[in-house]
Backbone bond lengths (Angstrom), bond angles and torsions (degrees), N, CA, C in turn:
res aa  C-N    CA-C-N  psi(-1)  N-CA   C-N-CA  omega(-1)  CA-C   N-CA-C  phi
1 M - - - 1.467 - - 1.526 109.36 -
2 K 1.346 116.42 132.31 1.455 120.85 -176.13 1.527 111.60 -68.21
3 K 1.340 115.91 138.90 1.458 120.77 172.18 1.522 109.26 -71.87
4 I 1.334 115.21 147.79 1.465 120.62 -178.09 1.532 109.11 -96.76
5 V 1.331 115.54 126.97 1.461 121.49 -176.06 1.527 109.92 -120.91
6 L 1.323 116.31 123.08 1.466 122.16 175.84 1.525 108.46 -97.54
7 I 1.334 116.69 124.07 1.465 121.97 179.70 1.520 108.53 -127.10
8 S 1.316 116.71 131.61 1.468 121.53 -179.41 1.527 111.09 -96.89
9 G 1.336 115.28 170.14 1.461 120.77 174.22 1.510 114.07 65.92
10 V 1.343 116.26 37.19 1.464 120.05 -175.49 1.533 112.47 -67.80
11 G 1.317 116.38 -12.73 1.462 119.49 175.86 1.514 113.54 -79.05
12 G 1.327 117.23 -1.97 1.464 121.53 -177.86 1.517 113.78 -83.89
13 S 1.332 115.04 -177.41 1.468 121.87 -171.38 1.528 114.44 -77.07
14 L 1.343 118.08 -5.49 1.467 120.56 177.26 1.526 112.00 -76.57
15 F 1.312 115.46 -12.65 1.464 120.46 -174.49 1.527 109.72 -118.14
16 P 1.350 118.23 147.57 1.469 128.82 13.60 1.533 114.68 -85.69
17 Y 1.326 118.08 3.44 1.464 121.01 -174.55 1.527 112.07 -50.66
18 F 1.350 117.15 -51.29 1.458 118.85 -175.13 1.531 113.07 -77.86
19 I 1.314 117.71 -18.76 1.465 118.49 171.74 1.531 108.41 -62.34
20 E 1.323 115.28 -47.98 1.468 120.68 -178.82 1.528 111.83 -65.92
21 K 1.337 117.31 -34.40 1.461 120.79 -177.01 1.529 112.99 -75.66
22 L 1.341 116.91 -25.20 1.470 120.06 -172.83 1.520 115.03 -110.73
23 E 1.332 117.59 -22.09 1.467 119.11 -169.18 1.532 114.20 -67.15
24 K 1.318 118.77 -22.56 1.466 120.23 178.39 1.532 111.58 -73.86
25 K 1.332 116.25 -28.86 1.462 120.84 -175.64 1.521 112.65 -98.66
26 Y 1.344 117.01 -31.27 1.463 121.83 -175.23 1.532 110.46 -124.65
27 R 1.329 115.45 157.19 1.452 120.51 169.05 1.526 107.02 -91.20
28 L 1.318 116.95 114.80 1.460 121.66 -172.54 1.520 111.74 -94.50
29 V 1.330 115.17 133.77 1.459 122.75 170.11 1.521 105.51 -116.85
30 L 1.317 116.76 113.48 1.459 122.01 -171.85 1.520 109.90 -110.91
31 I 1.327 116.59 134.22 1.461 119.64 -176.88 1.522 111.46 -126.77
32 D 1.326 114.59 150.62 1.461 121.81 175.98 1.523 107.55 -160.93
33 S 1.326 116.12 155.06 1.467 119.43 -179.87 1.527 112.56 -88.38
34 N 1.331 116.93 -7.23 1.465 121.45 -179.30 1.527 109.08 -100.47
35 D 1.335 117.28 114.97 1.464 119.56 -175.42 1.526 113.26 -69.54
36 V 1.332 117.62 -14.49 1.467 120.54 176.88 1.526 110.89 -63.67
37 V 1.343 116.53 -28.07 1.467 120.76 -177.94 1.527 111.30 -61.03
38 K 1.323 117.74 -30.46 1.472 120.97 177.51 1.524 111.00 -59.04
39 H 1.322 115.92 -35.06 1.466 120.34 -179.31 1.529 111.17 -82.28
40 T 1.321 115.87 -24.22 1.461 119.91 178.59 1.527 110.85 -68.83
41 Y 1.351 115.36 -39.01 1.464 120.86 178.57 1.530 109.02 -123.95
42 P 1.332 117.71 72.16 1.465 121.26 -172.69 1.527 114.51 -65.29
43 N 1.320 117.72 -19.52 1.464 120.79 -177.91 1.528 113.20 -94.93
44 S 1.316 116.90 4.27 1.465 120.89 -179.03 1.521 110.92 -107.61
45 N 1.335 115.31 158.05 1.467 121.12 179.95 1.525 109.08 -84.30
46 I 1.330 115.41 87.61 1.467 121.09 -176.76 1.524 109.71 -110.07
47 I 1.315 115.30 129.60 1.463 121.69 -179.46 1.529 108.78 -116.19
48 V 1.311 116.37 128.31 1.466 121.41 178.53 1.528 108.63 -83.42
49 V 1.328 115.71 127.55 1.466 122.19 -177.96 1.530 109.10 -124.35
50 P 1.324 118.42 167.51 1.473 119.73 176.52 1.529 111.63 -63.90
51 S 1.309 115.58 164.04 1.459 120.77 173.92 1.530 109.59 -60.95
52 V 1.325 116.03 150.31 1.461 121.04 178.72 1.527 111.49 -55.58
53 K 1.323 117.27 -30.88 1.467 121.26 -177.89 1.526 112.71 -82.66
54 D 1.315 116.99 -6.76 1.464 121.01 178.82 1.533 109.09 -71.73
55 P 1.329 119.32 134.08 1.471 121.93 -180.00 1.530 113.66 -57.98
56 Q 1.338 116.83 -22.51 1.470 120.71 -178.70 1.526 113.16 -88.34
57 Y 1.324 117.22 -3.99 1.473 119.97 -173.69 1.529 112.24 -56.38
58 R 1.316 115.70 -51.73 1.468 119.69 -176.43 1.526 111.41 -60.96
59 T 1.330 116.74 -41.67 1.469 120.87 -179.92 1.521 111.21 -62.94
60 V 1.336 116.22 -42.32 1.466 121.60 -179.29 1.524 110.77 -64.53
61 I 1.326 116.98 -45.84 1.465 120.88 -178.17 1.526 110.37 -67.79
62 D 1.309 116.82 -41.16 1.464 121.02 178.87 1.539 110.29 -58.94
63 K 1.303 116.21 -45.47 1.470 121.07 -179.90 1.525 110.59 -66.12
64 L 1.321 116.16 -40.38 1.463 121.30 -179.97 1.530 110.70 -60.91
65 I 1.316 116.36 -45.31 1.461 121.66 -179.93 1.516 111.29 -62.43
66 R 1.320 116.49 -42.29 1.468 120.68 -179.33 1.528 111.35 -67.57
67 N 1.334 116.11 -44.82 1.460 120.20 -176.16 1.527 112.68 -67.93
68 L 1.329 116.22 -34.48 1.471 120.24 -177.25 1.524 112.84 -95.41
69 H 1.340 116.29 -3.19 1.478 121.56 -179.82 1.534 110.89 56.56
70 V 1.323 114.99 50.98 1.473 121.60 -178.10 1.523 110.03 -65.48
71 D 1.334 115.54 135.85 1.470 121.36 178.70 1.527 111.79 -91.63
72 Y 1.332 116.61 -42.97 1.467 121.68 -177.98 1.525 109.44 -127.15
73 Y 1.326 115.51 141.44 1.463 121.60 178.51 1.521 107.55 -125.91
74 I 1.347 115.87 121.14 1.466 121.41 -179.83 1.526 108.61 -115.91
75 P 1.343 118.61 99.07 1.469 121.36 177.71 1.529 110.57 -82.87
76 L 1.317 116.71 129.27 1.461 120.90 -175.83 1.524 113.42 -114.93
77 I 1.336 117.14 5.41 1.462 121.43 -178.63 1.525 108.50 -112.74
78 D 1.323 116.80 128.83 1.468 121.19 -174.18 1.520 112.69 -51.65
79 E 1.350 116.84 -49.17 1.463 120.51 -176.22 1.525 112.61 -68.50
80 E 1.309 116.68 -14.61 1.455 121.81 -176.72 1.527 113.14 -86.17
81 I 1.340 117.26 -26.46 1.468 120.94 -165.86 1.525 112.31 -61.86
82 L 1.321 118.38 -43.72 1.462 119.94 179.95 1.526 111.47 -65.62
83 Q 1.336 116.59 -35.45 1.461 119.41 175.54 1.527 110.45 -66.23
84 A 1.326 116.43 -38.32 1.469 120.67 178.94 1.526 110.67 -63.17
85 I 1.320 116.66 -37.77 1.470 120.94 178.39 1.524 110.18 -62.78
86 E 1.331 117.35 -42.66 1.462 120.74 179.05 1.536 111.05 -65.84
87 I 1.320 116.65 -38.88 1.471 120.41 177.59 1.526 109.86 -61.96
88 A 1.328 116.33 -44.72 1.472 121.12 -177.48 1.528 112.06 -63.20
89 K 1.328 117.17 -28.69 1.468 120.30 179.77 1.526 111.87 -65.19
90 T 1.324 116.81 -26.31 1.471 120.68 -175.91 1.524 112.65 -97.54
91 Q 1.336 116.94 -3.34 1.467 120.43 -176.88 1.525 109.57 -124.09
92 R 1.293 115.89 100.20 1.455 122.98 -170.04 1.526 113.72 -59.25
93 N 1.320 118.08 -35.85 1.460 121.23 -174.52 1.526 113.83 -92.69
94 L 1.319 116.80 -3.44 1.462 120.51 -178.49 1.529 110.36 -81.00
95 K 1.321 115.92 132.57 1.468 121.73 176.95 1.521 108.13 -106.13
96 L 1.324 115.70 113.93 1.462 121.32 -178.19 1.525 109.73 -92.83
97 I 1.326 116.61 125.71 1.466 121.54 179.00 1.531 107.64 -97.95
98 A 1.307 115.07 82.09 1.469 122.73 -178.22 1.520 108.12 -164.68
99 P 1.330 117.75 158.28 1.467 120.12 177.12 1.527 112.04 -66.75
100 N 1.335 116.04 173.36 1.465 120.25 -179.50 1.528 110.82 -78.88
101 Q 1.324 114.59 171.32 1.458 120.98 -171.44 1.526 113.10 -61.87
102 S 1.312 118.37 -44.59 1.465 120.65 -176.30 1.527 111.17 -65.31
103 F 1.330 117.10 -39.33 1.469 120.68 179.08 1.528 110.39 -67.17
104 V 1.330 116.66 -43.08 1.468 120.63 179.53 1.525 110.50 -62.27
105 Q 1.330 117.31 -46.40 1.464 120.62 179.77 1.522 111.62 -60.89
106 L 1.327 116.43 -39.24 1.468 120.50 178.03 1.521 110.85 -63.52
107 C 1.322 117.63 -47.80 1.463 121.27 -176.34 1.518 112.79 -67.11
108 L 1.334 116.48 -33.73 1.457 119.59 -178.52 1.524 112.34 -75.39
109 D 1.330 117.43 -17.22 1.469 122.34 172.40 1.528 106.85 -101.32
110 K 1.319 116.01 90.84 1.469 120.40 -169.98 1.521 112.90 -64.34
111 F 1.318 116.53 -31.43 1.466 119.39 178.72 1.531 110.76 -68.27
112 R 1.322 116.16 -45.60 1.465 119.97 178.68 1.530 111.07 -64.80
113 L 1.335 116.43 -35.83 1.465 120.51 178.06 1.522 110.88 -61.31
114 M 1.334 116.82 -45.39 1.464 119.90 -179.83 1.529 111.29 -60.58
115 K 1.327 115.96 -42.06 1.468 120.15 178.76 1.528 111.08 -64.26
116 K 1.340 116.40 -39.57 1.462 120.77 -179.45 1.522 111.27 -66.81
117 L 1.313 118.06 -41.76 1.463 121.77 179.14 1.528 110.76 -63.04
118 T 1.330 115.53 -37.51 1.471 119.68 177.15 1.521 110.61 -68.91
119 Q 1.322 116.68 -45.72 1.462 122.01 -179.05 1.533 111.67 -58.07
120 L 1.328 116.27 -39.40 1.474 121.03 -178.57 1.528 112.47 -87.22
121 Q 1.331 116.21 2.48 1.473 122.55 179.23 1.532 111.85 58.52
122 I 1.328 115.27 36.42 1.461 120.83 175.82 1.524 109.91 -87.81
123 S 1.329 115.41 -45.56 1.461 121.42 -179.26 1.523 107.96 -159.53
124 Q 1.333 116.23 149.01 1.467 118.77 178.40 1.516 110.36 -131.80
125 V 1.317 115.59 117.84 1.458 123.28 172.50 1.521 106.37 -124.30
126 L 1.317 117.53 121.63 1.467 120.84 -178.85 1.529 109.30 -58.70
127 T 1.332 115.75 123.01 1.467 121.25 -172.60 1.524 110.06 -141.20
128 W 1.339 115.90 134.96 1.462 121.33 176.13 1.520 108.60 -132.98
129 R 1.319 116.21 152.44 1.455 119.08 168.17 1.524 106.73 -78.10
130 A 1.325 117.84 141.43 1.458 121.35 -170.69 1.522 112.95 -61.77
131 D 1.352 117.31 -28.59 1.464 118.76 -179.96 1.525 112.28 -81.83
132 R 1.354 116.83 -6.04 1.464 120.04 -179.98 1.525 111.82 -131.19
133 G 1.305 116.42 23.21 1.461 120.47 -177.92 1.520 111.80 -67.42
134 P 1.347 117.28 167.50 1.465 120.56 179.45 1.526 111.13 -63.95
135 A 1.329 116.17 156.11 1.467 121.14 -178.26 1.525 110.98 -61.11
136 R 1.332 115.94 -33.97 1.465 120.06 -179.88 1.525 108.73 -127.24
137 L 1.320 116.46 127.48 1.458 121.32 179.56 1.520 110.50 -102.08
138 S 1.309 115.82 146.67 1.457 121.50 173.87 1.527 107.38 -98.28
139 F 1.317 117.42 106.26 1.452 122.15 -177.33 1.524 110.95 -81.52
140 P 1.353 118.18 154.32 1.462 126.93 0.03 1.527 112.54 -75.84
141 V 1.343 114.88 158.70 1.462 121.77 172.82 1.527 107.36 -130.83
142 F 1.312 116.06 172.27 1.463 120.69 179.35 1.517 108.32 -122.57
143 L 1.334 116.55 129.19 1.461 122.17 178.50 1.517 109.90 -108.61
144 K 1.323 116.71 140.54 1.462 120.60 173.76 1.519 109.33 -154.06
145 P 1.327 117.08 146.30 1.468 119.89 174.21 1.526 110.45 -63.25
146 I 1.312 116.31 145.77 1.468 121.11 -175.82 1.515 111.99 -70.06
147 T 1.325 117.43 -31.28 1.469 119.01 -174.73 1.528 113.46 -123.56
148 S 1.322 119.13 19.00 1.465 119.25 -177.80 1.521 111.70 -81.61
149 R 1.337 115.25 166.47 1.454 121.42 177.23 1.529 110.18 -96.71
150 G 1.342 116.20 140.99 1.456 121.20 174.65 1.514 112.47 59.87
151 S 1.340 116.33 -134.99 1.469 121.40 -175.53 1.525 112.66 -102.95
152 R 1.331 116.81 16.18 1.460 119.41 -179.32 1.525 110.93 -63.24
153 G 1.330 115.70 125.96 1.459 120.52 177.88 1.517 114.89 75.59
154 A 1.320 118.16 3.41 1.470 121.44 -179.37 1.520 109.02 -85.45
155 R 1.319 116.45 126.86 1.461 120.56 -175.81 1.533 111.26 -143.39
156 R 1.317 115.46 142.41 1.470 120.65 166.30 1.529 107.00 -81.87
157 I 1.330 115.45 133.02 1.464 121.93 -178.77 1.525 108.59 -119.23
158 D 1.339 116.06 124.71 1.462 120.22 -173.15 1.524 114.82 -102.22
159 N 1.345 117.99 -13.24 1.461 119.62 -179.52 1.525 109.69 -161.17
160 M 1.321 115.87 174.29 1.460 121.33 -176.34 1.526 111.79 -65.72
161 E 1.333 117.92 -33.48 1.464 120.85 179.02 1.533 110.52 -63.14
162 Q 1.335 116.93 -42.03 1.462 120.70 177.96 1.530 111.01 -66.70
163 L 1.322 116.25 -35.93 1.461 120.48 178.92 1.528 110.27 -63.38
164 Q 1.315 116.66 -45.93 1.465 120.67 179.29 1.526 111.16 -65.63
165 A 1.334 116.52 -37.96 1.465 121.04 -179.81 1.527 111.05 -66.83
166 Y 1.329 116.84 -33.68 1.468 121.04 -179.48 1.530 110.35 -56.10
167 F 1.322 116.66 -45.48 1.464 120.15 -177.12 1.530 112.75 -81.02
168 L 1.323 116.70 -12.21 1.457 119.85 173.20 1.520 111.25 -80.77
169 F 1.344 115.78 -38.77 1.462 119.98 -172.29 1.525 114.10 -101.46
170 E 1.334 118.46 -22.17 1.459 120.96 177.75 1.536 109.02 -92.62
171 S 1.314 116.15 154.03 1.472 119.96 -175.78 1.528 112.15 -93.91
172 Y 1.320 116.55 41.31 1.458 120.93 -179.23 1.532 109.64 -119.77
173 S 1.333 115.12 145.55 1.461 119.27 172.17 1.529 108.13 -88.61
174 K 1.315 116.55 162.25 1.463 120.10 179.91 1.527 111.53 -63.44
175 Y 1.321 116.18 -28.61 1.459 120.74 179.16 1.534 111.54 -64.93
176 D 1.328 116.50 -27.75 1.464 121.92 -174.59 1.529 113.61 -97.33
177 V 1.316 117.10 5.35 1.474 121.53 -175.81 1.518 109.92 -123.77
178 M 1.332 116.58 143.91 1.459 119.56 175.04 1.524 110.42 -117.48
179 I 1.313 114.14 152.01 1.468 122.90 178.68 1.524 107.81 -109.60
180 Q 1.330 116.04 132.03 1.455 120.41 177.45 1.516 110.38 -124.92
181 E 1.332 115.23 151.37 1.453 118.58 171.22 1.525 108.25 -59.22
182 Y 1.327 116.87 144.74 1.464 120.37 178.74 1.521 109.09 -80.99
183 L 1.321 115.90 126.90 1.464 120.83 -174.56 1.521 110.72 -98.26
184 E 1.322 115.65 126.12 1.464 121.50 174.07 1.519 107.82 -101.49
185 G 1.315 117.14 124.38 1.456 120.21 179.58 1.514 111.10 162.35
186 E 1.325 116.51 -178.88 1.459 121.59 178.70 1.529 109.29 -77.47
187 E 1.334 115.50 129.33 1.462 119.69 -179.22 1.525 110.54 -92.20
188 Y 1.341 115.15 140.55 1.460 121.82 178.36 1.520 109.78 -130.81
189 T 1.316 115.52 148.87 1.458 122.65 167.58 1.529 105.63 -120.73
190 V 1.324 116.97 130.10 1.469 120.75 -168.27 1.523 111.24 -123.72
191 S 1.323 115.64 121.71 1.466 120.87 173.26 1.522 109.21 -81.03
192 V 1.333 115.94 126.11 1.468 120.86 176.84 1.527 106.88 -123.63
193 A 1.315 115.70 105.39 1.470 121.43 -179.16 1.522 109.16 -91.52
194 V 1.338 115.87 121.70 1.464 122.71 -177.82 1.527 107.17 -134.69
195 N 1.328 117.67 138.97 1.467 117.77 -179.64 1.530 111.19 -87.20
196 N 1.315 116.91 -179.99 1.465 121.63 -173.79 1.526 113.79 -70.13
197 L 1.332 117.47 -10.24 1.470 121.43 176.11 1.526 111.07 -102.31
198 N 1.326 116.04 12.66 1.464 124.65 177.88 1.526 113.12 69.01
199 H 1.324 116.80 27.53 1.457 120.65 174.46 1.526 108.83 -92.74
200 L 1.332 114.93 128.74 1.458 121.12 -177.40 1.524 110.74 -71.34
201 I 1.334 115.93 131.60 1.461 121.80 179.10 1.524 110.69 -101.50
202 A 1.325 117.09 -48.39 1.470 120.10 -177.54 1.524 110.73 -165.14
203 I 1.327 115.25 154.09 1.468 122.93 173.22 1.530 106.95 -129.59
204 V 1.331 116.92 124.54 1.462 120.89 -179.16 1.531 109.74 -129.83
205 P 1.341 117.80 102.16 1.471 120.90 176.59 1.535 111.22 -78.70
206 K 1.329 115.40 141.66 1.466 120.96 177.72 1.526 108.45 -132.40
207 Q 1.312 116.78 124.04 1.458 120.29 178.65 1.526 109.23 -77.23
208 V 1.324 115.71 130.58 1.469 121.33 -179.44 1.523 109.25 -82.39
209 I 1.327 115.92 124.89 1.463 121.34 178.53 1.526 110.94 -98.50
210 L 1.335 116.46 -42.10 1.468 121.58 179.03 1.510 109.33 -144.19
211 K 1.333 115.87 132.76 1.459 120.91 -177.59 1.523 109.70 -136.52
212 K 1.317 115.88 128.04 1.466 121.92 173.59 1.522 107.23 -139.12
213 G 1.317 116.04 89.21 1.460 120.57 -173.07 1.514 109.99 80.44
214 I 1.337 116.65 -66.81 1.459 121.69 171.36 1.524 108.23 -112.13
215 T 1.319 116.46 166.25 1.462 120.52 177.74 1.518 109.55 -72.55
216 L 1.333 116.30 124.02 1.466 121.58 -180.00 1.524 111.86 -96.80
217 H 1.330 116.74 -40.37 1.458 121.25 179.36 1.531 108.20 -128.57
218 A 1.320 116.48 134.22 1.469 121.03 179.07 1.522 108.76 -156.39
219 V 1.331 115.25 164.92 1.463 120.33 -179.64 1.530 109.25 -142.35
220 T 1.328 117.03 138.32 1.468 120.61 179.78 1.520 110.12 -70.22
221 R 1.328 115.50 135.23 1.475 122.13 179.10 1.519 108.87 -137.54
222 K 1.303 117.65 134.95 1.457 120.47 172.18 1.522 108.38 -85.81
223 N 1.326 116.32 127.88 1.461 121.36 -176.62 1.526 107.94 -147.10
224 E 1.321 116.90 106.29 1.462 121.04 -173.59 1.527 111.90 -69.48
225 I 1.322 118.27 -29.75 1.470 120.39 177.76 1.536 109.39 -62.92
226 I 1.323 115.62 -45.30 1.465 120.35 178.84 1.523 110.56 -65.08
227 S 1.321 116.67 -45.62 1.465 120.34 -179.23 1.522 111.34 -60.39
228 A 1.332 116.47 -39.55 1.469 120.65 -179.85 1.525 111.20 -63.34
229 I 1.347 117.19 -41.81 1.463 121.40 178.54 1.533 110.44 -63.11
230 C 1.324 116.66 -40.75 1.472 120.56 -179.23 1.528 111.03 -66.76
231 R 1.336 116.91 -34.69 1.471 119.46 176.20 1.529 110.83 -65.44
232 V 1.315 116.39 -36.07 1.471 120.65 177.96 1.528 110.03 -65.04
233 I 1.342 116.84 -40.12 1.462 120.41 177.59 1.526 110.39 -59.45
234 V 1.337 116.36 -45.70 1.463 120.97 179.28 1.524 110.44 -60.92
235 D 1.334 116.19 -41.90 1.462 121.15 -177.21 1.528 112.69 -70.74
236 K 1.333 116.96 -42.24 1.464 120.18 -172.77 1.523 113.90 -91.96
237 L 1.332 117.33 -34.61 1.464 119.48 -176.97 1.525 112.75 -99.09
238 K 1.317 116.78 -12.47 1.481 123.24 173.36 1.530 112.77 45.96
239 P 1.322 116.88 72.33 1.471 120.34 -176.88 1.528 115.07 -71.57
240 Y 1.326 117.42 -31.30 1.472 121.53 -177.11 1.524 111.66 57.28
241 G 1.309 117.06 36.91 1.459 121.32 178.60 1.520 110.33 172.86
242 P 1.330 117.98 170.81 1.464 121.83 -176.09 1.526 112.87 -73.14
243 F 1.325 115.34 150.07 1.460 120.18 176.92 1.517 109.99 -153.29
244 N 1.317 115.66 173.66 1.462 122.64 -178.54 1.527 108.93 -131.01
245 V 1.320 116.85 136.09 1.465 121.91 -179.42 1.525 109.08 -112.33
246 Q 1.325 115.86 133.68 1.462 120.94 174.00 1.527 107.81 -112.43
247 L 1.320 115.57 129.41 1.465 119.51 -172.95 1.519 110.96 -153.91
248 K 1.321 114.46 169.92 1.463 121.08 170.75 1.524 108.49 -127.91
249 V 1.322 115.55 145.51 1.458 121.29 174.06 1.525 106.92 -99.65
250 C 1.326 115.22 111.42 1.462 122.13 -175.59 1.531 108.64 -115.93
251 K 1.308 116.81 105.26 1.469 121.81 179.79 1.533 110.97 52.09
252 D 1.313 115.69 51.87 1.468 123.56 178.13 1.526 113.89 68.97
253 Q 1.321 117.58 8.56 1.463 121.13 174.34 1.525 109.28 -106.06
254 V 1.331 115.83 135.03 1.453 120.56 178.09 1.522 109.22 -89.48
255 K 1.332 116.31 121.63 1.465 122.03 -179.34 1.532 108.51 -116.65
256 I 1.319 116.77 106.02 1.469 121.99 -179.37 1.531 108.77 -84.41
257 F 1.341 116.43 126.24 1.463 118.42 178.09 1.528 112.78 -113.68
258 E 1.339 117.43 -6.06 1.465 118.93 176.80 1.527 109.85 -165.78
259 V 1.333 116.08 147.35 1.460 122.24 171.50 1.524 107.34 -131.42
260 N 1.325 116.50 125.38 1.463 121.47 179.75 1.529 109.12 -103.77
261 P 1.340 118.30 124.82 1.472 121.06 -175.49 1.534 113.04 -84.20
262 R 1.315 115.09 54.09 1.472 121.91 -177.11 1.524 107.51 -167.15
263 F 1.336 114.79 176.26 1.459 119.31 173.32 1.527 109.77 -67.80
264 S 1.332 116.06 147.06 1.458 122.13 -179.06 1.520 111.54 -85.68
265 T 1.337 116.36 161.14 1.464 120.09 172.93 1.531 111.02 -65.42
266 T 1.331 117.53 -18.44 1.472 120.12 177.50 1.525 111.96 -92.08
267 S 1.332 117.65 13.02 1.465 120.22 173.99 1.525 111.38 -60.49
268 V 1.340 116.38 -23.34 1.463 119.27 176.09 1.525 110.44 -61.96
269 L 1.326 116.21 -40.26 1.470 120.50 178.79 1.521 110.63 -70.74
270 T 1.329 116.75 -40.73 1.471 120.91 176.35 1.518 110.42 -56.51
271 C 1.331 115.77 -45.48 1.465 121.26 -178.57 1.527 111.04 -66.66
272 E 1.318 116.56 -46.31 1.463 120.02 -178.19 1.528 111.50 -63.63
273 A 1.343 116.12 -26.52 1.464 120.91 177.70 1.526 112.48 -78.86
274 G 1.340 116.97 -8.08 1.458 119.66 175.24 1.508 116.23 121.25
275 V 1.359 117.56 2.68 1.464 120.63 -179.51 1.529 108.83 -125.06
276 N 1.325 116.38 98.29 1.464 121.42 179.12 1.529 108.24 -85.03
277 E 1.338 115.77 92.29 1.470 121.41 -176.08 1.522 112.55 -57.16
278 F 1.318 116.31 -42.50 1.462 120.49 -178.17 1.532 110.15 -58.18
279 D 1.318 115.53 -54.01 1.461 120.69 -177.10 1.525 111.46 -65.24
280 L 1.320 117.54 -42.29 1.463 121.22 -177.48 1.525 111.88 -64.58
281 C 1.333 117.53 -41.69 1.465 119.86 -179.25 1.522 111.68 -67.90
282 M 1.327 117.09 -27.94 1.462 119.85 175.01 1.523 110.34 -79.44
283 K 1.314 116.77 -47.36 1.468 121.66 -177.55 1.528 112.17 -62.84
284 L 1.332 116.46 -34.21 1.464 121.13 -176.37 1.525 112.62 -100.95
285 Y 1.321 116.91 12.98 1.472 121.51 176.83 1.536 109.03 -60.86
286 G 1.325 116.12 126.79 1.468 121.00 177.71 1.515 114.56 80.09
287 K 1.338 118.18 1.11 1.463 120.96 -179.53 1.526 110.29 -82.28
288 T 1.318 115.77 136.35 1.466 120.94 -177.44 1.522 112.80 -99.46
289 S 1.315 116.92 -16.03 1.465 120.54 -178.44 1.522 108.74 -119.33
290 I 1.332 115.73 102.46 1.467 121.24 -177.36 1.529 109.28 -131.01
291 K 1.309 116.55 129.91 1.459 121.40 174.13 1.524 108.49 -96.97
292 E 1.324 116.31 124.41 1.461 120.36 -178.01 1.523 111.29 -57.46
293 I 1.329 115.62 131.83 1.465 121.60 177.37 1.527 108.33 -81.18
294 D 1.318 116.30 119.71 1.476 118.74 179.35 1.522 111.97 -120.31
295 S 1.333 116.99 9.31 1.460 120.22 178.67 1.526 109.48 -109.35
296 Y 1.306 115.95 118.47 1.453 122.50 174.74 1.519 107.28 -154.47
297 Q 1.309 116.98 164.80 1.463 120.78 -175.63 1.525 110.43 -75.97
298 E 1.300 115.66 117.43 1.460 120.62 177.05 1.527 109.39 -89.14
299 G 1.331 115.53 148.09 1.460 119.64 178.60 1.523 113.69 80.28
300 L 1.342 116.36 17.01 1.470 119.99 176.59 1.524 108.63 -85.62
301 F 1.311 116.25 127.42 1.468 122.04 -172.36 1.521 110.47 -102.01
302 L 1.323 116.09 134.84 1.458 123.22 174.57 1.523 109.56 -107.66
303 Y 1.333 116.78 129.88 1.458 119.65 167.07 1.511 107.95 -134.19
304 R 1.327 115.80 139.79 1.456 121.06 -177.80 1.522 109.65 -106.38
305 R 1.339 114.91 145.58 1.449 120.84 179.08 1.521 109.09 -136.05
306 W 1.325 116.60 167.06 1.456 121.98 179.38 1.523 110.06 -83.91
307 E 1.335 114.91 148.81 1.459 121.18 172.23 1.523 107.91 -126.37
308 N 1.325 116.62 132.05 1.470 120.79 -179.81 1.521 110.51 -93.90
309 C 1.347 116.45 124.91 1.472 122.00 -179.58 1.530 108.94 -120.53
310 F 1.325 116.31 147.00 1.458 120.88 -176.82 1.524 110.00 -134.46
311 Y 1.315 116.75 144.65 1.456 120.70 172.31 1.523 108.30 -150.11
312 E 1.322 115.65 154.90 1.463 120.92 -176.88 1.520 110.53 -92.70
313 L 1.318 116.73 128.75 1.460 121.57 176.44 1.524 109.65 -74.26
314 K 1.333 115.42 129.16 1.454 119.43 177.80 1.524 110.34 -91.07
315 P 1.325 118.87 137.69 1.481 121.21 -179.31 1.518 111.41 -67.39
């Protein structure tokens, strides 16, 4: 009998790829707050739920899991993960595929994460909160909200006029924004698959070729320096679940500028290269003896394109 898997954010770029990769092995329950998604994938079991920010979200998801007897829950939305952790605490048989609470809270506070990485000597990127930045900045710099999702509000700033304009036109206070040194180098997004007992399953680095909000073009690359840094993160920060690292390699130095406590939008490339993170984290849940997977297809290129979908509005 197929295990039942609840996956959120089905309107995102991971789908329909992962529907096709998982539906033969698992019974999928897919959720999204946008009812248009039901028409995008009319042959899939898609349930429309409230927005993650809706006060009723947790109650709705909790009831859904109980009524459908969900075995695995994979939250893919940043704001959802902490709520998913609380839901899992009340449901003894539910297996949550996500990092633990302390790791998630650290990653979602990007300023605190940068300080922690420096403190543990894992990576150092010069970072200030915008309301306490140095009197004189060396431009260019990079601005981003401390608690935003993805690339929202993230901007390269080349001079003081642009810096002042940022706070005039963006809806952020200086207290909520951090300033980072601008990093020149090759950008990577790295899938790090870890099971619920903090045993490492696989590390797959992907060089970013083109990025607009999400990564549009990327290619798998084996890089032992990057892999070594990711192993240190697993050892020192103990995520107890899968995560994604965003970094740049600057003159042989690894500079981490973000860690996402969930599967990445480039998990499709990780999977196509031979490492299905979703399936592995479920299959190896609770396993104490795991050999790290280090074989995957290198040089596999991902490019994303638009697909046009149509449906008829009913009166």
